[in-house]
C-alpha positions as CSV (number, residue, x, y, z in Angstrom):
1,M,26.6,15.0,-1.4
2,N,23.2,15.5,0.1
3,K,21.8,12.5,-1.8
4,K,24.6,10.3,-0.5
5,K,24.0,11.5,3.1
6,D,20.2,10.9,2.7
7,S,20.9,7.4,1.4
8,E,23.3,6.6,4.3
9,E,20.8,7.9,6.8
10,S,18.0,5.8,5.3
11,L,20.1,2.7,5.4
12,A,21.1,3.3,9.0
13,A,17.4,4.0,9.9
14,H,16.3,0.8,8.2
15,A,19.0,-1.3,9.9
16,A,18.0,0.1,13.3
17,F,14.3,-0.7,12.6
18,V,15.1,-4.3,11.5
19,S,17.3,-4.7,14.5
20,K,14.4,-3.7,16.8
21,I,12.2,-6.3,15.0
22,E,14.8,-9.0,15.3
23,Q,15.4,-8.3,19.0
24,R,11.7,-8.0,19.7
25,T,12.2,-4.5,21.2
26,A,10.0,-2.8,18.6
27,R,6.7,-1.5,20.0
28,V,3.7,-2.4,17.8
29,G,0.4,-0.6,17.8
30,V,-2.8,-1.9,16.3
31,I,-5.7,0.4,15.8
32,G,-9.1,-1.3,15.7
33,L,-9.6,-4.4,17.9
34,G,-12.2,-6.2,15.8
35,Y,-12.1,-9.5,13.9
36,V,-8.9,-8.4,12.1
37,G,-7.1,-6.2,14.6
38,L,-7.5,-8.2,17.7
39,P,-6.0,-11.5,16.4
40,L,-3.2,-9.6,14.7
41,A,-2.3,-7.8,17.9
42,L,-2.3,-11.0,19.8
43,S,-0.1,-12.6,17.1
44,F,2.6,-9.9,17.7
45,A,2.2,-10.2,21.4
46,Q,2.7,-14.0,21.3
47,K,6.0,-13.4,19.3
48,G,7.3,-11.3,22.2
49,F,6.5,-7.8,21.0
50,A,5.1,-5.1,23.4
51,T,1.8,-4.6,21.6
52,T,-0.7,-1.9,22.2
53,G,-4.2,-2.2,20.9
54,F,-6.1,1.0,20.3
55,D,-9.9,1.2,20.1
56,T,-12.5,4.0,20.5
57,D,-15.0,1.7,22.3
58,P,-14.4,2.0,26.0
59,A,-16.4,-1.2,26.8
60,K,-14.3,-3.2,24.4
61,V,-11.1,-1.9,25.9
62,E,-12.2,-2.6,29.4
63,K,-13.2,-6.1,28.6
64,L,-9.9,-6.9,26.9
65,A,-7.9,-5.3,29.7
66,G,-9.7,-7.7,32.0
67,G,-8.6,-10.7,29.9
68,K,-12.1,-11.2,28.5
69,T,-13.0,-11.9,24.9
70,Y,-16.0,-10.8,22.8
71,I,-15.0,-12.9,19.8
72,R,-16.0,-16.5,20.3
73,H,-13.1,-18.1,18.4
74,I,-10.5,-16.1,20.3
75,P,-10.1,-17.8,23.7
76,E,-10.0,-15.7,26.9
77,S,-7.0,-17.7,28.1
78,Q,-5.0,-16.3,25.1
79,I,-6.0,-12.7,25.9
80,A,-5.5,-13.1,29.6
81,R,-2.0,-14.6,29.2
82,E,-0.8,-11.7,27.0
83,V,-2.3,-9.1,29.3
84,E,-0.8,-10.6,32.4
85,Q,2.6,-10.9,30.8
86,K,2.2,-7.2,29.8
87,R,2.8,-8.0,26.1
88,F,-0.7,-6.8,25.1
89,H,-2.1,-3.5,26.4
90,P,-5.5,-2.4,25.2
91,T,-6.2,1.3,25.5
92,G,-8.4,4.2,24.2
93,D,-5.6,6.7,24.8
94,F,-4.4,7.5,21.3
95,S,-1.6,9.7,22.6
96,Q,0.4,6.5,23.2
97,L,0.7,6.2,19.4
98,R,3.8,8.4,19.6
99,E,5.6,5.6,21.5
100,M,5.1,3.0,18.8
101,D,7.7,2.0,16.2
102,A,5.0,0.5,13.9
103,V,1.3,1.3,13.8
104,I,-1.2,-0.9,11.9
105,L,-4.6,0.3,10.9
106,C,-7.4,-2.3,11.0
107,V,-10.5,-0.2,10.7
108,P,-13.8,-0.8,8.9
109,T,-14.4,0.2,5.3
110,P,-18.1,-0.2,4.8
111,L,-20.3,1.0,1.9
112,D,-22.6,4.0,2.3
113,A,-26.3,4.1,1.5
114,H,-25.5,4.6,-2.2
115,H,-23.1,1.6,-2.3
116,E,-20.1,3.9,-2.5
117,P,-16.9,3.6,-0.4
118,D,-17.2,5.0,3.1
119,L,-13.6,5.9,4.1
120,S,-14.7,7.9,7.2
121,Y,-13.0,5.4,9.5
122,I,-9.7,5.6,7.6
123,R,-9.8,9.4,7.5
124,N,-10.7,9.8,11.2
125,T,-8.0,7.3,12.1
126,G,-5.4,8.9,9.8
127,K,-6.1,12.3,11.5
128,A,-5.7,10.6,15.0
129,V,-2.4,9.1,13.9
130,A,-1.1,12.3,12.4
131,A,-1.7,14.1,15.7
132,H,0.8,11.8,17.4
133,L,3.0,10.8,14.5
134,A,6.7,10.4,15.4
135,P,9.7,10.5,13.1
136,G,10.8,7.0,11.9
137,Q,7.5,5.3,12.5
138,L,6.1,2.8,10.1
139,I,2.4,3.1,9.4
140,V,0.6,0.2,7.7
141,L,-3.0,0.2,6.4
142,E,-4.7,-3.2,6.4
143,S,-8.3,-2.2,5.7
144,T,-9.7,-3.5,2.4
145,T,-10.1,-0.6,0.0
146,Y,-9.6,0.6,-3.6
147,P,-6.2,1.0,-5.2
148,G,-4.8,4.4,-4.3
149,T,-6.3,4.8,-0.9
150,T,-2.9,4.5,0.9
151,D,-1.1,7.2,-1.1
152,E,-4.1,9.4,-2.1
153,V,-6.1,9.5,1.1
154,L,-4.0,8.3,4.1
155,L,-0.7,9.8,3.1
156,P,-1.9,13.5,2.9
157,L,-3.7,13.1,6.2
158,L,-0.5,11.8,7.9
159,E,1.6,14.6,6.3
160,E,-0.6,17.2,8.0
161,S,1.7,16.4,11.0
162,G,4.5,18.3,9.1
163,L,6.4,15.0,8.5
164,R,6.9,13.8,5.0
165,C,7.0,10.5,3.1
166,L,8.0,10.4,-0.6
167,V,6.0,8.3,-3.0
168,A,8.6,6.7,-5.3
169,P,8.7,3.7,-7.6
170,Y,10.8,0.6,-6.8
171,T,11.4,-2.8,-8.3
172,V,11.0,-6.1,-6.5
173,S,13.2,-9.1,-6.6
174,G,12.0,-11.9,-4.3
175,N,11.4,-10.1,-1.0
176,S,13.9,-7.3,-1.7
177,A,13.1,-3.9,-3.0
178,E,15.5,-1.7,-5.0
179,A,14.8,2.0,-4.8
180,T,15.5,4.9,-7.0
181,E,17.5,7.6,-5.2
182,G,15.5,10.0,-3.2
183,P,15.5,11.9,0.1
184,A,15.2,10.2,3.4
185,D,11.6,9.9,4.7
186,D,10.4,11.3,8.0
187,F,8.0,8.3,8.3
188,L,7.2,5.1,6.3
189,L,3.9,4.0,4.9
190,A,2.8,0.7,3.5
191,Y,-0.3,-1.4,2.7
192,S,-0.8,-5.0,3.7
193,P,-4.2,-6.6,3.1
194,E,-5.8,-8.6,5.9
195,R,-6.5,-12.2,5.1
196,E,-8.3,-13.2,8.3
197,D,-10.8,-16.0,7.9
198,P,-12.7,-16.2,11.2
199,G,-13.2,-19.8,12.4
200,N,-11.0,-21.4,9.8
201,K,-8.9,-23.9,11.7
202,D,-7.2,-25.3,8.6
203,F,-5.3,-22.1,8.0
204,P,-4.0,-20.3,11.2
205,R,-3.3,-16.7,10.4
206,E,0.5,-17.2,10.7
207,R,0.4,-19.7,7.9
208,I,-1.4,-17.4,5.5
209,P,1.2,-15.5,3.3
210,K,1.3,-11.8,4.0
211,V,1.3,-9.5,1.0
212,V,3.1,-6.1,1.5
213,G,3.5,-3.1,-0.7
214,G,5.0,0.3,0.2
215,V,4.7,3.8,-1.2
216,N,8.4,3.5,-1.6
217,A,11.1,0.9,-1.3
218,R,12.1,1.7,2.3
219,S,8.5,1.5,3.4
220,A,8.1,-1.9,1.7
221,L,11.3,-3.3,3.3
222,A,10.2,-2.1,6.7
223,A,6.8,-3.7,6.4
224,E,8.3,-6.9,5.1
225,A,10.6,-7.1,8.1
226,L,7.7,-6.4,10.5
227,Y,5.4,-9.0,9.2
228,A,8.1,-11.6,8.6
229,S,8.5,-11.7,12.3
230,V,5.0,-13.2,12.7
231,F,4.0,-14.8,9.4
232,E,5.7,-17.8,7.9
233,R,5.8,-16.2,4.4
234,T,5.7,-12.6,3.1
235,V,5.1,-11.6,-0.5
236,M,6.4,-8.2,-1.5
237,V,4.8,-6.3,-4.5
238,S,6.0,-3.2,-6.2
239,S,3.6,-0.6,-4.7
240,S,0.9,-0.1,-2.1
241,R,-1.6,0.1,-5.1
242,A,-0.6,-3.4,-6.3
243,A,-1.2,-4.8,-2.7
244,E,-4.6,-3.1,-2.6
245,M,-5.6,-4.5,-5.9
246,A,-4.4,-8.0,-4.9
247,K,-6.9,-8.0,-2.0
248,L,-9.7,-6.9,-4.3
249,L,-8.8,-9.6,-6.9
250,E,-9.0,-12.3,-4.2
251,N,-12.5,-11.4,-3.2
252,I,-13.8,-10.4,-6.6
253,Y,-12.7,-13.8,-7.8
254,R,-14.9,-15.4,-5.2
255,S,-17.8,-13.0,-5.7
256,V,-17.9,-13.7,-9.5
257,N,-17.7,-17.5,-9.1
258,I,-20.3,-17.5,-6.4
259,A,-22.6,-15.4,-8.6
260,L,-22.0,-17.9,-11.4
261,V,-23.1,-20.9,-9.3
262,N,-26.0,-19.0,-7.8
263,E,-27.3,-18.3,-11.3
264,L,-26.8,-21.9,-12.3
265,K,-28.7,-22.9,-9.2
266,L,-31.7,-20.9,-10.3
267,L,-31.6,-22.3,-13.8
268,S,-31.1,-25.9,-12.5
269,Q,-34.2,-25.5,-10.3
270,R,-36.3,-24.7,-13.3
271,M,-34.8,-27.6,-15.2
272,G,-35.4,-30.0,-12.3
273,I,-31.7,-30.6,-11.8
274,N,-30.0,-30.8,-8.3
275,I,-27.2,-28.2,-8.5
276,W,-25.5,-29.7,-5.5
277,E,-25.2,-33.0,-7.2
278,V,-23.8,-31.3,-10.3
279,I,-21.2,-29.5,-8.2
280,E,-20.1,-32.7,-6.5
281,A,-19.7,-34.4,-9.9
282,A,-17.8,-31.5,-11.4
283,R,-15.4,-31.2,-8.5
284,T,-14.1,-34.7,-9.2
285,K,-12.1,-33.2,-12.1
286,P,-8.5,-32.9,-10.7
287,F,-7.6,-29.8,-12.8
288,G,-9.1,-26.6,-14.1
289,Y,-12.1,-26.5,-11.7
290,T,-12.6,-25.1,-8.2
291,A,-15.9,-25.8,-6.4
292,F,-18.0,-22.9,-5.3
293,Y,-21.4,-23.3,-3.6
294,P,-24.7,-21.4,-3.9
295,G,-26.3,-19.8,-0.9
296,P,-28.8,-17.2,0.4
297,G,-26.5,-14.4,-0.5
298,L,-23.0,-13.1,0.4
299,G,-21.9,-12.2,3.9
300,G,-18.8,-11.1,5.8
301,H,-17.0,-7.8,5.5
302,C,-15.1,-8.6,2.3
303,I,-16.9,-10.3,-0.5
304,P,-20.2,-8.3,-0.5
305,I,-18.3,-5.0,-0.3
306,D,-15.0,-5.2,-2.0
307,P,-16.2,-5.4,-5.6
308,F,-18.1,-2.1,-5.2
309,Y,-14.8,-0.4,-4.1
310,L,-13.2,-1.3,-7.4
311,T,-16.2,-0.4,-9.6
312,W,-16.4,3.0,-7.9
313,K,-12.7,3.6,-8.5
314,A,-12.9,2.4,-12.1
315,R,-15.4,5.2,-13.0
316,E,-12.6,7.7,-12.3
317,Y,-10.7,6.1,-15.2
318,G,-13.8,6.0,-17.5
319,F,-14.0,2.2,-17.2
320,T,-17.1,0.2,-16.5
321,T,-16.6,-3.1,-14.7
322,R,-19.6,-4.8,-16.2
323,F,-18.6,-8.4,-15.2
324,I,-18.1,-7.4,-11.6
325,E,-21.3,-5.4,-11.4
326,L,-23.3,-8.2,-12.9
327,A,-22.0,-10.6,-10.3
328,G,-22.9,-8.1,-7.6
329,E,-26.5,-7.9,-8.9
330,V,-26.9,-11.7,-9.0
331,N,-25.6,-12.2,-5.4
332,S,-27.5,-9.2,-4.0
333,A,-30.8,-10.8,-5.4
334,M,-30.4,-14.1,-3.5
335,P,-32.1,-13.1,-0.2
336,R,-35.2,-12.0,-2.2
337,H,-35.1,-15.3,-4.1
338,V,-35.2,-17.1,-0.7
339,V,-38.3,-15.1,0.4
340,E,-40.0,-15.7,-3.0
341,A,-39.3,-19.5,-2.7
342,L,-40.8,-19.5,0.7
343,A,-43.9,-17.6,-0.4
344,E,-44.4,-20.0,-3.3
345,A,-44.0,-23.1,-1.1
346,L,-46.6,-21.7,1.4
347,N,-48.9,-20.9,-1.5
348,R,-48.8,-24.5,-2.6
349,R,-50.0,-25.4,0.9
350,K,-52.8,-22.8,0.6
351,Q,-51.1,-20.6,3.1
352,C,-50.1,-16.9,2.9
353,L,-46.7,-15.4,3.9
354,H,-48.5,-12.4,5.4
355,G,-49.2,-13.3,9.1
356,S,-47.2,-16.5,9.0
357,R,-44.7,-17.3,11.7
358,I,-41.2,-18.0,10.3
359,L,-38.2,-19.3,12.2
360,I,-34.7,-18.4,10.8
361,L,-32.0,-20.8,11.8
362,G,-28.6,-19.0,11.8
363,V,-28.0,-15.3,11.6
364,A,-24.2,-15.4,11.3
365,Y,-22.8,-14.9,7.8
366,K,-21.3,-18.3,7.8
367,K,-21.3,-21.5,9.9
368,D,-19.8,-21.7,13.3
369,V,-18.7,-18.1,13.7
370,D,-20.0,-15.2,15.8
371,D,-19.9,-12.7,13.0
372,L,-22.9,-10.9,11.7
373,R,-21.3,-8.5,9.2
374,E,-23.3,-8.3,6.0
375,S,-25.1,-11.5,6.8
376,P,-27.8,-12.4,4.2
377,S,-29.9,-13.7,7.1
378,L,-30.5,-10.2,8.2
379,E,-31.8,-9.1,4.8
380,I,-34.0,-12.1,4.6
381,M,-35.5,-11.3,8.0
382,E,-36.1,-7.7,6.9
383,L,-37.8,-8.8,3.7
384,L,-40.0,-11.2,5.6
385,Q,-41.1,-8.5,8.0
386,K,-42.0,-6.2,5.2
387,Q,-44.2,-9.0,3.8
388,G,-46.0,-9.1,7.1
389,A,-44.4,-12.3,8.4
390,R,-43.8,-12.8,12.1
391,V,-40.0,-13.5,12.3
392,E,-38.1,-15.4,15.0
393,Y,-34.6,-16.7,14.9
394,H,-32.2,-19.0,16.6
395,D,-28.4,-18.8,16.6
396,P,-26.2,-20.3,19.3
397,Y,-23.6,-17.5,18.7
398,F,-26.1,-14.6,19.1
399,P,-28.4,-14.8,22.1
400,R,-29.7,-11.3,21.2
401,L,-29.4,-9.1,18.1
402,H,-27.8,-5.8,19.0
403,R,-28.6,-2.6,17.1
404,M,-26.7,-2.4,13.8
405,R,-26.0,0.3,11.3
406,R,-28.9,-0.9,9.1
407,Y,-31.0,-3.2,11.2
408,D,-32.6,-3.1,14.6
409,F,-34.8,-6.1,15.1
410,Q,-34.9,-6.1,18.9
411,L,-35.1,-9.9,18.9
412,A,-33.7,-12.6,21.1
413,S,-32.8,-16.1,20.0
414,V,-35.5,-18.5,20.8
415,D,-34.8,-21.8,22.5
416,L,-34.7,-24.6,19.9
417,T,-37.3,-26.8,21.5
418,P,-39.5,-29.2,19.6
419,E,-42.4,-26.7,19.9
420,A,-40.2,-23.9,18.5
421,L,-39.6,-26.0,15.4
422,S,-43.2,-27.3,15.0
423,E,-45.3,-24.2,15.6
424,P,-44.0,-21.9,12.8
425,E,-45.4,-22.3,9.4
426,A,-41.8,-22.6,8.0
427,V,-38.2,-22.9,9.1
428,I,-35.5,-21.4,7.0
429,I,-32.0,-22.8,7.3
430,A,-30.0,-19.7,6.5
431,T,-26.7,-20.6,8.2
432,D,-25.7,-24.3,8.5
433,H,-24.2,-24.3,12.0
434,S,-22.6,-27.7,12.9
435,S,-24.5,-27.8,16.2
436,Y,-27.9,-28.2,14.5
437,D,-29.6,-31.6,14.4
438,Y,-31.0,-31.4,10.9
439,A,-32.8,-34.7,11.1
440,L,-34.7,-33.4,14.1
441,I,-35.3,-30.1,12.4
442,V,-36.9,-31.8,9.4
443,Q,-38.9,-34.2,11.6
444,R,-40.4,-31.4,13.7
445,A,-40.8,-28.6,11.2
446,R,-43.9,-28.2,9.0
447,L,-41.8,-26.8,6.1
448,V,-38.1,-26.4,5.7
449,I,-36.4,-24.0,3.3
450,D,-32.9,-25.2,3.0
451,T,-30.5,-22.6,1.5
452,R,-27.3,-24.4,2.4
453,N,-28.0,-28.0,1.4
454,A,-27.7,-28.8,5.1
455,T,-30.4,-31.5,5.0
456,R,-28.6,-33.5,2.3
457,N,-28.1,-36.5,4.6
458,V,-31.6,-36.5,6.0
459,K,-33.5,-39.5,4.6
460,E,-37.0,-39.1,6.1
461,H,-39.7,-36.5,5.5
462,R,-37.9,-35.1,2.5
463,E,-41.3,-34.0,1.2
464,K,-41.1,-31.1,3.7
465,I,-37.8,-29.8,2.3
466,V,-37.5,-27.1,-0.3
467,Q,-34.0,-26.7,-1.7
468,C,-33.4,-23.0,-2.3
């Protein structure tokens, strides 16, 4: 009798939740207003949901509340419109979490000094949510992490509130989940990996399919209903762990293939072969091949970090992820390879790296974005300084380098004048921003270290260029 009552209550609660979603009366909270959380919050607001964005940075909250942006590819007009229409409300008051129907966690998951997962942001946020957790709420974690984080780390923290959520298996058919019988949950918990690609105009976030997995069927169904209101397609999997692993697979796939092409680049250079020409030839094959490109190292929050989350977790099961770890070693060595290539090129000119003035073009981790996270440019700059070089940089997206967890250069972007290009002993193209005039760069510079094949269309002065 009790099981039947619990089942009826669960069905009624789910129907009420879905009804709120369909009628756009559900209140959505997003914790962490960074490169993932801010665009997600704005997406819900644009769909008519009353959306509250939570962040611990008062300056960030104040800026957003005033309709201002701090992420270049998110226009101020979009933020101002949602703020003015009272669909987006940024705040640092976490007590407002109790008023939300759904709360989405988009907080950082960096590595610590020993390349092990740093879950402090998830833990601290979990405790903050638990302090204001209300019955019936759906909590969704989006931060990239190892399989098991949602149910092993976040769930116990949330249950410190006194509310309970049962971890239970379920089967998936399409976007429907069938549950085994169990008691009604006080709150719901799911995982949905972020797939944000800053600056990618070909794939607006709403068009990128959203993977969802719950700790139980009711949680999965609620998360699917929530995200289906914003995204064109949702993909349900059979657990939060499967969703966590799916995100890692996506990025490890890229990491391994980038490592492969980076290694082939180093070999091709010794053999006198142009790897870029090889890649272009190979990509003409219409099946069985996807082009990946070499570079000065990996950047962004996901690809340099995610593989280490899985290798760390694998050790708990007595398993060594040798393939993944080798890829990490290859990619991590690329910034040092750039510095060595520069030193060798200067040596051929009877110059020394120590004391040389070096200009870095681009500090963002990829072209045309204002995102510094894990940028290989920063490691290149640090290595150069340790070698005694005088380092300058230019990046149209970063007038000044702020203090970071690992770096504190205290440098400002130099004006890209003809003198700024011609006076340094070498110019390193570390990020191939579209705004750069590469023909002019090659013409003015004494030596160009091109890590991105950005000068491929430059016809004159090619003797100055070192492909790296």
